[in-house]
N, C-alpha and C positions, 0 to 999 in steps of 0.2 A: 504493500500500500504506500510505497515511498512517493509515488506520483501524487497521491491524494494529499499527503502531508506537505509536499512541496507547493502544491497549489494553494493550500490554506496559508502558507507562510508568505506568499507574494503580497507586498503592500500595494494598495490601490491608490493611484494618484498620478501626478505629473511625471513621475519617474518611470512609468510603464514603458514608454517608447524605447528607453535604453535597455530594457530587459527582454526585448522582443524574442531573441533567439533562445532564451532559456525558459520561456513560459511553457507550461504543459498544454497539451491538447486534450480537452475533456470530451468524452464521448458517452452518451447515455443511450443504452439499448433497452428494449423491452416490448412486450406485446401491447397492443392498443388498450387503453384503459388502466394502465398500471401507474400513471402519474408522471410520465417522462417530462411533459411540458411544465408541470408544476415544479419538479425538481430543478429543471433547467433554469426557470425564472429565479428560484431561490439561490442557486449557485451563481447565476449571473449577477444578482445583487450583491452577494457576499464577496465574490471574487473580482468584481468589476469586469465581467465578461460580456461578450456578445454572442448571440445564439445563431447557429447555422442550421436551418431546418433540413433534414434529410428524409423528406416524404415525397414520393413520386407524384402524388396527386395535388399536394399543396403548392407545387410550383406554378400551377395554372391559376389564372384569374377566374373567380366565380366559385359557386358551390362551397361557400365558406363554412356553412353549418355541417353539411354531410362529410366534408373532408376534415372537420374538427380543427380548423385553424385557430390560433390564438387570437384573442380579441384585440381591437385597436388599443384599448386601455393597457392590456398586457404588453403590447409592443412598445408602448410609451415607457413602461417600467424598465424594459431591457430591449435594446435594439435587436431586431431579428433580420436575418438574411435568407434568401432563397425561397421567398413566399410570394405568390401572386405576381409573377413577372412574365409568364408565358401565356400568349393568347389562347383561349380555350379551343379555337379551331385548329391549332397546331396539333398534329397527331404523330409527329416523328421526333419528339424530344426524347432523348435517350439517356441511359446511365452514363454514357461517355460525355454528353453535354453537361450533365450534372457534375461529374468528376472534375472536368476542366474548369468550370466556373467556381465550384466550391474550393478547389485546390488554390486557385488564384486568390480567393478570399483569405484563406488561412495560411498561405505561405508567408510567414511572418517577416521575411526579409524583403518583401515587395511593398514598398511604400505606397505604390499606386493603388493597392487594394484598400487603403484607408483603414486597415484593421490594427488598432493600437491596444487591443485588450485581449484577454484570454478567450480563445474561441471555444465555444461549447456546442458540439455537434449533437443534435437530438432528432430522433425520428424512428419510425417503424418500418421504413423500407430498407431492410437489412442489406440487400445487395448494393444499394447506393452507398451505405456506410462502408461496406467491405471494399468497394471500388476506390473509395477515398483513402482508406488506411493502407491497403496492401496493393501490390502490383498484380492484379488479377484480370485486367481487361486487355483486349487486343485492339490496337489502333489500326483502323483501315484507312482507305483513301479519304482525305478530308473533303467535305462537301463544299461546293462553291455557293456560299450564302448570298453572293451578289446577284445571282441569277434570279429571274422572276419566279421560277418554281424549282425548288430543290428536289431532285430525284433521289429518293432513298432506295437503294438496291434491295435492302432487306424487305421493305414494304412491297416492292414489286414482286419479289420471290414469294411472299406470303399469299399472293393471289393465285398461285399455281396449286395443283393438287398435291396433298401432303405425301402420298405414296410415291409420286413421281420425283418430288424433291428428295425424299429419303433415299431413293435408288440412285439419284445423281450424287448425293453425298457419299454413299457407300463406295462409289467409284473413285472419288478423289480423296476421301478421308475415312477409310473403313473403320478406323479406331473410334472416331467420334460417332459415326453412324451406329456402331454397336451399342453405344451408351444412350442413344436417343430413340424414343418411340416415334414412329412415323406420324402419329397424331400431334406430336409436340412441334407444330409447324414453325413456331417462332424460333425455337432453338436450332432447328434444322436449317431454317433460312439464314440465321445468323452465321452458322458454320460455313454455309455455302458462300455467303457474302465475304467472309474472311478470306477464303481461298480465291474467289474471283478477283478481289481487289488487291491481294498481296502476292498471290502465287504460292503461298505457303499454307499448309493445312492448319486448321484450328488446333488440332491435337499437338502438332509440332510446336506451335507458339506456346502452348501450355507447358509442354515438356521443358522448353527453354526457360520459362519463368521458374519452374520448380527447381531447376538446377542452379539458379543464380544464388550467390551468397546470401543467406538469410531466407531463402525460399524453402518450400516443403510441399507435402502432398496436396495442400489446399491452395497453393498458388505461390506467387513471387514474394519478395521480401517486404517487410513493413516499411512504409515510406516516411514515418515520423519517429524521431528518436525518443520522445518522452510522452507517449499517450497514457491517459488514465481512462480505461474503458469500464464502464459500470453497467451492469445488467439489473434492471428492476423486474422482479416477478412476484406473483401473488398466488395464493391458494386458488385453484381453478374454480371451485364452487363460488368463492367470493368474487372472483373476476367475472364469472358468467352473470352473476346477479348485478354487478356494477354495469356491465355492458348493456344488459336489458334496460336498466334505468337510464343509461345515457341515451339510448334511442328514444325513450319517452321524453327525456329532456330536450332532445333535438326537435321533436314534434312540437313541443310547447314553445320552442324558440322560433318557430316559423319554417320548419323543414319543408312542409308541403308547398308553401308559397314560393320558397326558393326553387324547388324542383319544377313547379309549374312555369315559373318565369324562365328558367334555363331551358326547359323543353321547348317553350314557345319561341325563344330567341335563336336556339342553336340546333334543335333536333327535329322539330315538327316537319320541316321541309324534307329532311332525309327520310323520315317515317313515311310521308306521303309518296315518296319515290321508291320506297322499300330498299333504301340504301343506308339505313342506320347501322352504326358500327359501335359495338360496346366492347371492343377488344383493344382499342388504341386511345391514347390521350386521356383527357379528363372523363371521357364518356365511359371508361371502364371503372370509374370510382364505385366502391361499394356503397350502395344506397341509391344509385341512379337507375341502373337497369332493373333493379328489383321492383321498381314502381312503373315499369314500362306499360304494362296492361292497364293500370289505373290511369296513367296520364293520357294514353291515346284514346281511351273510351269515356273519360269524364265528360259529362254533358251529352253523351250520345247513347247512354243506356239508363236503365232504371236506377233510382237512388239505392235500392237494395243491392243491385249488382255492383254498383260503384263502391258501396261500403264493404262488400265482400272482397273486392279487388284491393281496396285500401288495407283491409285487415291482412290479406294475403301478403301484400308488400311489406307491411310492418313486421310480420312474423319472419318473412324471408330475410329482411335486413338484420334482425336479431340473430338468426341462425348463422348467416354468412359471416357476420362480425365475430361471433364466437369461434367459428371454424378458422377464421383468419388469425385470431389471437393464438390458437394452438399451432398453426403453421409458423407464425413468427417465432414462437418459443422453440420449435424443432430446429429452425434455421440457426438460432442463437446457439443451441446446444451442439449442433453438428459442425457449424462453421466458425464460431467464435470461442466457445469455452475450451476447445481443444488447443487453442493457441495460448501462449504463456502470458499475454499482456492483459487478460481480462479478469475482473473480479465480479462476483455475483453478490447481490444484496437481496435477501429474502424477507418479505413482510408477510405477516399473517393476513393483513388486509392490504388492498391496493392503496396507494397514497391518495389522500383526499385533496 
């Protein structure tokens, strides 16, 4: 716990800028509902830090309630980064984009980033955090953002049949193909993209990372010398109850109004053309697609049917949220706790 102790010992004030290279990087992991944002705010105030959100849905503008963004008041208490800066119609924002922008923020030697305080990374998108801390991603051909329309090869590949893609991958990268199911079109497409844009197989890239100094079975070396990685977890029964209540609180805070407005502005036209996509961008947020039937039939069916669909959506949101929390914990156990830089903190109850 040396990193924790060091973080507590750093004085907050005008002298921070001179301590840039010795400040720790604080990372807070945990399933949704365990109190990560609350702890991040408390640490930010105590340590004089700024918060870097690592949530794949909070990068987008809109759907503040369903993506559980911190409030404007909380953002005034402690400055937050990486929230609400991507247009909701953008569907090809990737983990690589996140890594590049977040790395620029917390690379303490870069004055241009404007980061003169302890960075506190917090979020539930674990592969975003992993990509930030360890060398685990493969850089492919940079996209030309100056063009009118950016062509993402991975997105183009995903339009093809999954079995055809998997067969093609087995020809150029049999090792990776053996690990991936043909139905996992996203990962199959990504591996094909790596080969097409670099001429090197995805599996070969990963082998090279593993053999670098500091690398291992889970990927390449750690990119920061003094991280303090904290995992918040709670008893599953307590967490389940808390997550159910959080959905109820979201509804009381205006969730349905938020969903109706977002659907009308960004999704209604797609639905009318049968081209809605709940697999990319903010449209894949937990809590949006679960209310699809309710949103597209509201005002077009009986009140009884509408209420039934609403109830179905609410129940689906609660169940999917609890499943997601379990998935997050499995990822932490499999990908983070086996590494030497992480500490876990167990609470009987989730942090309030």
